[in-house]
C-alpha positions in Angstrom: 0.0 0.0 0.0 3.1 2.1 0.1 2.0 4.0 3.3 -1.5 4.9 1.9 -3.6 4.6 5.0 -6.7 5.7 3.2 -6.4 2.8 0.8 -5.6 0.5 3.7 -8.7 1.6 5.5 -10.9 1.0 2.4 -9.5 -2.5 2.1 -10.0 -3.2 5.8 -13.6 -2.0 5.7 -14.4 -4.0 2.6 -12.9 -7.1 4.2 -14.9 -6.6 7.4 -18.1 -6.3 5.4 -17.4 -9.3 3.2 -15.6 -11.8 5.5 -18.8 -13.0 7.2 -20.3 -14.0 3.9 -17.1 -15.8 2.9 -17.0 -17.7 6.1 -20.7 -18.7 5.6 -19.9 -19.9 2.1 -17.0 -22.0 3.4 -19.1 -23.4 6.2 -22.0 -24.2 3.9 -19.7 -25.8 1.3 -18.2 -28.1 3.9 -21.6 -29.0 5.2 -22.9 -29.7 1.7 -19.6 -31.2 0.5 -19.5 -28.7 -2.3 -15.9 -28.9 -3.4 -16.2 -26.1 -6.0 -17.8 -23.7 -3.5 -15.2 -24.6 -0.9 -12.3 -24.0 -3.3 -13.7 -20.7 -4.5 -14.6 -19.2 -1.1 -11.4 -20.3 0.5 -9.4 -18.9 -2.4 -11.2 -15.6 -2.1 -10.6 -15.4 1.7 -7.0 -16.4 1.3 -6.4 -13.6 -1.1 -7.6 -11.1 1.6 -5.3 -12.5 4.2 -2.1 -11.5 2.2 -3.0 -7.8 2.7 -2.9 -8.2 6.5 0.1 -10.5 7.1 -2.2 -13.1 8.7 0.0 -16.1 8.0 -2.0 -18.7 10.1 -5.3 -17.7 8.6 -3.8 -17.6 5.1 -2.4 -21.1 5.6 -5.8 -22.4 6.9 -7.7 -20.8 4.0 -5.1 -22.3 1.6 -5.6 -25.8 3.2 -9.3 -25.5 2.7 -8.8 -24.4 -0.9 -6.7 -27.4 -1.5 -9.3 -29.7 0.1 -11.9 -28.3 -2.3 -9.6 -28.7 -5.3 -8.8 -32.3 -4.2 -12.4 -33.1 -3.4 -11.7 -34.2 0.1 -13.3 -33.0 3.3 -11.5 -35.0 6.0 -10.3 -32.4 8.6 -12.2 -29.6 6.9 -14.4 -28.9 10.0 -11.4 -28.6 12.3 -9.5 -26.4 9.9 -12.6 -24.2 9.4 -13.0 -23.8 13.2 -9.4 -22.7 13.6 -9.7 -20.3 10.7 -12.9 -18.9 12.2 -11.2 -18.4 15.6 -8.2 -16.7 14.0 -10.4 -14.4 12.0 -12.2 -13.2 15.1 -8.9 -11.9 16.4 -7.9 -10.4 13.1 -11.3 -8.8 12.7 -11.1 -7.2 16.2 -7.7 -5.7 15.3 -8.9 -4.5 11.9 -12.1 -3.1 13.4 -10.1 -1.0 15.8 -8.0 0.3 12.9 -11.1 1.1 10.9 -12.5 3.1 13.8 -9.4 4.9 14.9 -7.1 4.9 11.9 -4.3 3.7 14.1 -2.5 0.4 14.0 -2.1 -1.5 17.3 1.5 -1.9 18.5 2.9 -5.3 17.9 
């Protein structure tokens, strides 16, 4: 983003608006064993994670994307639960940034 906080804030707000739908789509795809839906939704969410340096969530989304591509669902529920938990933490931090415009200290 090359220091462009306005752009970062727009990306954060878009992510905060869209991530619940992406999580729902992943959850529904696992429940329905819809491998195409799982691959697509996990890929979309994974792409968002690279903006925020959320390595664990990125890896979990990638794992779910691979499960969809490989048409396998063993371990998908556990991976999804971990992803969902990690996203709650990420969303809290991003929500604070969206409100204040300040990044939390590491």
